[in-house]
C-alpha positions in Angstrom: -48.9 -7.2 -22.3 -49.3 -10.4 -24.2 -47.7 -13.7 -23.4 -46.0 -15.8 -26.0 -49.0 -18.2 -26.3 -51.3 -15.2 -26.9 -49.2 -14.3 -30.0 -49.2 -17.9 -31.2 -53.0 -18.1 -30.7 -53.4 -14.9 -32.8 -51.1 -16.3 -35.6 -48.5 -13.5 -34.9 -44.8 -13.8 -34.5 -43.5 -13.9 -31.0 -41.3 -10.8 -30.3 -37.7 -11.2 -29.5 -36.8 -11.2 -25.8 -36.0 -7.8 -24.1 -33.3 -7.2 -21.4 -34.6 -6.3 -18.0 -32.7 -3.0 -18.3 -34.5 -2.0 -21.6 -37.9 -2.9 -20.0 -37.0 -0.9 -16.8 -36.4 2.2 -18.9 -39.9 2.1 -20.5 -42.3 4.6 -19.3 -45.2 2.2 -18.7 -43.1 0.2 -16.2 -42.0 3.1 -14.1 -42.1 2.2 -10.4 -42.4 -1.6 -11.0 -40.3 -4.1 -9.0 -38.5 -6.8 -11.0 -37.7 -10.2 -9.5 -36.2 -13.5 -10.6 -36.9 -17.0 -9.4 -34.9 -20.1 -9.6 -37.0 -23.1 -10.5 -36.2 -26.8 -10.1 -37.6 -28.1 -13.3 -37.6 -31.7 -12.0 -40.2 -30.8 -9.5 -42.7 -29.4 -12.0 -45.6 -31.4 -13.4 -46.5 -31.2 -17.1 -49.7 -29.3 -16.4 -49.3 -25.6 -16.8 -51.1 -22.9 -14.8 -50.9 -19.2 -14.4 -50.8 -17.2 -11.2 -51.1 -13.5 -10.4 -49.4 -12.1 -7.3 -50.4 -8.8 -5.9 -48.9 -7.4 -2.7 -49.3 -4.1 -0.9 -46.6 -1.6 -0.5 -46.4 -2.5 3.2 -45.8 -6.2 2.3 -43.2 -5.2 -0.2 -41.2 -3.3 2.4 -41.1 -6.3 4.8 -38.7 -8.3 2.7 -39.0 -11.7 1.1 -42.5 -13.3 1.0 -42.8 -16.9 2.4 -43.3 -19.5 -0.3 -45.0 -22.7 0.5 -45.0 -25.8 -1.8 
């Protein structure tokens, strides 16, 4: 899966956004869990960074994960 900046770096057009429902129906996403997060943009710096989050099935079943700032 490419990110918008990946398309830009390759000189390709960024695809139009998809709905979550259309993505959930795709075979390659079967069993995935989808989540949304509200972000206070006033608290963000201008420096961008990427994170990956991987949790075990046991952690997923325990409810919300604690978030520290």
